[in-house]
C-alpha positions as CSV (number, residue, x, y, z in Angstrom):
1,M,1.0,-16.4,-13.0
2,K,0.5,-12.8,-11.7
3,L,0.1,-12.7,-8.0
4,S,-2.3,-10.4,-6.1
5,K,-0.9,-7.3,-4.4
6,R,-1.3,-9.1,-1.1
7,L,0.7,-12.1,-2.1
8,T,3.3,-10.0,-3.9
9,A,3.9,-8.1,-0.7
10,I,4.4,-11.3,1.2
11,V,6.9,-12.5,-1.4
12,K,8.7,-9.1,-1.1
13,A,8.9,-9.5,2.7
14,T,10.7,-12.8,2.4
15,E,13.6,-11.1,0.7
16,L,14.8,-9.5,3.9
17,T,16.4,-12.8,5.3
18,P,17.7,-16.0,3.7
19,Y,15.9,-19.1,4.9
20,D,16.6,-22.8,4.8
21,H,12.9,-23.7,4.9
22,I,9.8,-21.7,4.0
23,W,6.4,-23.0,4.9
24,D,3.4,-21.8,2.9
25,C,0.7,-22.8,5.3
26,C,-3.0,-22.9,4.2
27,C,-1.5,-22.9,0.7
28,D,-4.8,-23.3,-1.1
29,H,-3.8,-23.5,-4.8
30,G,-0.1,-23.0,-4.1
31,Y,0.4,-19.8,-6.1
32,L,2.5,-18.1,-3.3
33,G,4.7,-21.1,-2.8
34,Q,5.4,-21.6,-6.5
35,Q,6.6,-18.0,-6.7
36,L,8.8,-18.6,-3.6
37,M,10.3,-21.6,-5.3
38,L,11.6,-19.3,-8.1
39,Q,12.5,-16.5,-5.7
40,H,14.4,-18.7,-3.3
41,P,16.1,-21.6,-5.2
42,N,18.3,-22.4,-2.3
43,S,15.4,-22.8,0.1
44,Q,13.2,-25.8,0.6
45,I,9.6,-24.6,0.1
46,H,6.9,-26.6,2.0
47,F,3.3,-26.5,0.8
48,V,0.9,-27.2,3.7
49,D,-2.9,-27.5,3.6
50,V,-5.3,-29.7,5.5
51,V,-7.6,-30.3,2.5
52,P,-6.4,-33.4,0.6
53,H,-7.6,-32.6,-2.9
54,L,-5.9,-29.1,-2.7
55,I,-2.6,-30.7,-1.8
56,E,-3.0,-33.3,-4.5
57,Q,-3.6,-30.6,-7.1
58,V,-0.6,-28.7,-6.0
59,E,1.6,-31.7,-6.0
60,A,0.5,-32.7,-9.5
61,Q,1.5,-29.3,-10.8
62,L,4.8,-29.3,-9.0
63,I,5.8,-32.7,-10.3
64,T,5.7,-31.3,-13.9
65,S,8.0,-28.4,-13.0
66,S,11.7,-28.3,-13.5
67,L,12.3,-27.3,-9.8
68,S,12.9,-29.8,-7.0
69,N,13.1,-27.5,-3.9
70,W,9.6,-28.4,-2.6
71,Q,7.7,-30.8,-0.4
72,C,3.9,-31.1,0.1
73,H,2.2,-31.9,3.4
74,C,-1.4,-32.7,3.9
75,L,-1.9,-31.7,7.6
76,D,-3.1,-28.9,9.9
77,A,-0.5,-26.1,10.0
78,A,-0.5,-26.3,13.8
79,D,1.0,-29.8,13.5
80,I,4.0,-29.1,11.3
81,E,7.2,-30.7,12.6
82,L,10.3,-28.5,12.2
83,T,12.8,-30.2,14.4
84,N,13.2,-33.2,12.0
85,L,14.6,-30.7,9.5
86,A,16.5,-28.5,11.9
87,G,20.2,-29.0,11.6
88,K,22.8,-26.5,12.8
89,N,21.8,-22.9,12.0
90,Q,18.7,-24.0,10.1
91,K,16.3,-21.0,9.7
92,H,12.6,-21.5,9.1
93,L,10.0,-19.0,7.9
94,I,6.3,-19.9,8.4
95,I,3.8,-18.0,6.3
96,I,0.1,-17.9,7.3
97,A,-2.3,-15.8,5.3
98,G,-5.9,-15.6,4.3
99,V,-7.5,-16.8,7.6
100,G,-9.0,-15.0,10.6
101,G,-6.8,-13.8,13.4
102,D,-8.1,-16.2,16.0
103,L,-7.4,-19.3,13.9
104,L,-4.1,-17.8,12.7
105,M,-2.9,-17.2,16.3
106,D,-3.9,-20.8,17.3
107,M,-1.5,-22.0,14.6
108,V,1.3,-19.6,15.6
109,K,1.0,-20.5,19.2
110,A,0.9,-24.3,18.5
111,I,4.0,-24.1,16.2
112,Y,6.0,-21.8,18.5
113,N,5.2,-23.5,21.8
114,E,5.9,-27.0,20.3
115,H,9.4,-26.0,19.2
116,S,10.6,-23.1,21.5
117,D,11.6,-25.2,24.4
118,R,13.5,-28.0,22.6
119,P,17.3,-28.3,22.8
120,N,17.6,-28.1,19.1
121,K,14.9,-25.5,18.6
122,P,14.7,-24.1,15.1
123,D,15.3,-20.4,14.4
124,L,11.7,-19.2,13.7
125,D,10.3,-16.3,11.7
126,F,6.6,-15.8,10.8
127,I,5.0,-13.7,8.0
128,L,1.3,-13.3,8.9
129,C,-1.5,-11.7,7.0
130,P,-4.9,-12.2,8.8
131,V,-8.1,-11.2,7.1
132,R,-9.6,-9.8,10.4
133,Q,-9.0,-9.7,14.2
134,L,-5.8,-7.8,13.8
135,H,-5.6,-6.9,17.5
136,T,-5.9,-10.6,18.4
137,V,-2.8,-11.3,16.3
138,R,-0.8,-8.3,17.5
139,Q,-1.6,-9.0,21.2
140,G,-0.8,-12.7,20.6
141,L,2.6,-11.9,19.2
142,L,3.3,-9.6,22.1
143,D,2.4,-12.4,24.5
144,L,4.8,-14.8,22.7
145,E,7.5,-12.1,22.7
146,L,8.0,-12.5,19.0
147,G,9.7,-9.3,17.8
148,L,8.9,-7.2,14.7
149,I,11.0,-7.3,11.6
150,S,8.7,-5.4,9.3
151,E,5.1,-4.5,8.8
152,Q,3.1,-2.9,6.0
153,I,-0.4,-2.0,4.9
154,I,-1.6,-3.4,1.6
155,Q,-4.8,-2.4,-0.3
156,D,-5.8,-5.2,-2.6
157,N,-9.2,-5.4,-4.5
158,K,-10.7,-2.7,-2.3
159,L,-9.8,-4.5,0.9
160,F,-7.0,-3.6,3.4
161,Y,-4.5,-6.1,4.8
162,E,-1.6,-6.0,7.2
163,V,1.5,-8.0,6.4
164,I,3.4,-8.6,9.7
165,H,6.9,-10.1,9.7
166,V,8.2,-11.3,13.1
167,S,11.0,-13.3,14.5
168,S,12.0,-15.2,17.6
169,Q,15.3,-13.4,17.3
170,S,14.0,-9.8,17.1
171,A,13.8,-7.6,20.2
172,Q,11.6,-4.9,18.7
173,A,8.1,-5.2,20.3
174,V,5.0,-5.4,18.1
175,S,2.6,-2.5,18.5
176,L,-1.1,-3.1,18.8
177,V,-1.8,-0.6,16.0
178,G,1.4,-1.0,13.9
179,N,3.6,2.0,14.7
180,H,6.0,1.4,11.8
181,M,3.7,0.9,8.8
182,W,2.0,4.2,8.4
183,N,2.5,6.8,5.7
184,F,0.0,9.6,6.3
185,S,0.9,11.3,3.1
186,N,-0.8,8.2,1.5
187,S,-4.6,8.7,1.3
188,D,-5.1,4.9,1.5
189,H,-3.4,4.8,4.9
190,Q,-5.6,7.7,6.1
191,T,-8.6,5.8,4.9
192,Y,-7.5,2.6,6.6
193,R,-6.9,4.3,9.9
194,Q,-10.4,5.9,9.7
195,I,-11.9,2.4,9.0
196,M,-10.2,1.0,12.1
197,M,-11.2,4.0,14.3
198,D,-14.8,3.7,13.1
199,H,-14.8,0.0,13.8
200,Y,-13.7,0.4,17.4
201,Q,-15.8,3.4,18.1
202,K,-18.9,1.3,17.6
203,Q,-17.8,-1.2,20.3
204,P,-18.6,-0.3,24.0
205,N,-15.8,-2.2,25.7
206,S,-12.6,-1.2,27.3
207,L,-10.3,-3.0,24.7
208,A,-12.0,-1.1,21.9
209,K,-11.6,2.2,23.7
210,K,-7.9,1.5,24.2
211,L,-7.4,0.6,20.6
212,L,-9.4,3.6,19.4
213,S,-7.2,5.9,21.5
214,L,-4.0,4.3,20.1
215,Y,-5.2,4.8,16.5
216,Q,-6.1,8.4,17.3
217,A,-2.7,9.0,18.9
218,L,-0.7,7.9,15.8
219,T,1.3,10.9,14.6
220,E,3.7,11.8,11.8
221,S,6.5,10.3,14.0
222,D,5.0,6.9,13.5
223,Q,5.3,6.9,9.8
224,L,7.4,4.7,7.6
225,S,11.0,5.9,7.5
């Protein structure tokens, strides 16, 4: 099955690092996870959704496949348990996409805080693609001190998305406006920046003014290398 541009970008981002476990949270119909099974045959792919009938449908499809590197979990993504799977040098990637920034960061904080202080804490990466409230996500990642691996702007079906890849092992701070994802020779990126500036220009609060000034201050030096 052909994936959307947004899901294709997420799959591409997973190629940067090998993982023992990849968690497709809020997996819906499981299209992303099924592609990850093919892309990462040596990784265990976990399908997670809180809706029982969705997980049942995904599991029914997976049972008929020739691949065995998968598990299905019917639970809230915030409640996933990583330490039961975390042996020495086990590396986990948690993917959360297609939900608002507030809910997404509630999940990230719950997962990270639950596991970060344990003696056998897993090595955690996240790939995040919220549908709105980008500043909530970026500020939340800064607060948790999760460092940037990569970020990109994706236009899919006339909508813009940001795909943000962070790690507990990265020391590169996340920017509130994504300093490493812009290409101002790309008209789509120019359009997206204008959309964000127009959005914050309409809000009469100090945070909006700060974000507007940061978008306005982006220069050619902030472009993709």
